[in-house]
N, C-alpha and C positions, 0 to 999 in steps of 0.2 A: 422265578416269579414271572408270571404272565399276567400283565396288568391291563385293565380297560377302564374307561371313564364313561359313566352314565350321566347324561343330562336329564334331570328329573323335573318335569312340569306337573302342575296340578292335574289337568285333564278336563275335557269337556266333550260331550257328544257332537258339538258343533264343529264341522270341518273348517269353517272360517277361523275359529279360535285356534285350531291346531296348526293352521298354515304357517304362521310366523315361526313356530318352534321347529317345524319341519325344514323351513328355509334356513334357520340358524344351524341346524344339524348339517345340512348340505354344504353350507359355507364353511363350517369348521372342519369337517372330515378331511379335506385335502391339506389343511393347515397344521394338523397335529400328527405326531408320530405314533401315538397310542391308538388303540381301537376305541372308537367313540360310538355311542348309541344314545338315542333319545328314548325315554320311557315316561309314562304317565302314572301318577299316584293312584288315580281312580277315573272312572267314567268313560275311558276309551282305551284302545290298544295302540301300540304295545304297552302293556302294563309293566310295572316294575318287576313283578313276578315273572312275566314272560321273558323279559330281557335278561334277568339274572339266570333263568333256566337256559336260555340260548347261549349266553356267554360261557356258562359253566360247561355246557356240552362242547363248546369250541375249545375248551381247555384253559380258560382264564380262571385264575385262582385268587386274584386281587382285584376288587372292584371298588373304585372311588365313585361316590354319588354326589354330583354337584347340583343342589336344588336351584332351579330357576325361579326363586322366590325373592321378594324384597327383604323379608325379615323372617326370623324363626318364631312363627306363631304356633298355635296348637298343632297344626299338621306336622310341623318339623320337630316339635317338642314331644309329641305323643304318638300321632298316627304313623308317621314314617318309621320312627324307632320300633314301633310294634311290628310293622311289616318286616323290618330288617331282622328282628328277633325271630320271627316265624321263618324267614328265609335262611337264617343261620341254622335253625333246627333241620331244615330240609337239605341244605347244602353245607355241611359242617367243614368241608375242605376249602370253602371259598371265604376269603376275608372281605367283609363289607365295611366300608368306611363312609360315614355321612359327613360331608364337608360343610363348611359354613355356606349359607345361601349367598347367591351372587350379590344381593343387595347390601351385604356387609363388606364387600370388597371395595377398596378405594378407587380402583379403576372404573367400577360401575358408577360410583358417585360422580367421578370426573366426567363420565359419558353423559350423565343426566345434566350436569352443569353445562356442558357444551351444547346440548340440545336446547336447554332453556335460553342460553345466551343467543343461539342462532335464531330462535323463534321470537325473541323479544326485540329484534332489530327491525 
C-alpha cells in the first residue's frame, strides 16, 4: 500500500484566499511522514482531479482526503462524493477515502477555543 493524504479546500480564484491553505501545506509537509498534497474542490488549481491523477501516476494507490471544512454541508454530502465516484471510475485501482472535515475533530475545536480565549483578554 502506497498511501498519500490530500488536504481538500473549497477553492477560489482569489490568490489571497488560497495563500493560507498553501502556507498550511508548506508547514505540514515536513512534519508528516506520508505524501501530502493540497487540492481544491473547485474554482482553482490544483483541482482534486488533478491531484488524484498526479498521485496515481506517482504510484499511490490509497488516498485519504481530509476536507478543510468546518462541517459536512452539501459540498461534503453531495458534491465531493460525486467527484470521488467519478474518480473511482477513472482510477479503479486507487482507493479514495473521504475523511471527516477538520471542523469535526476535537483538536480543531480546542484550537478555536484557544484563539477565542487569547483574543478576549
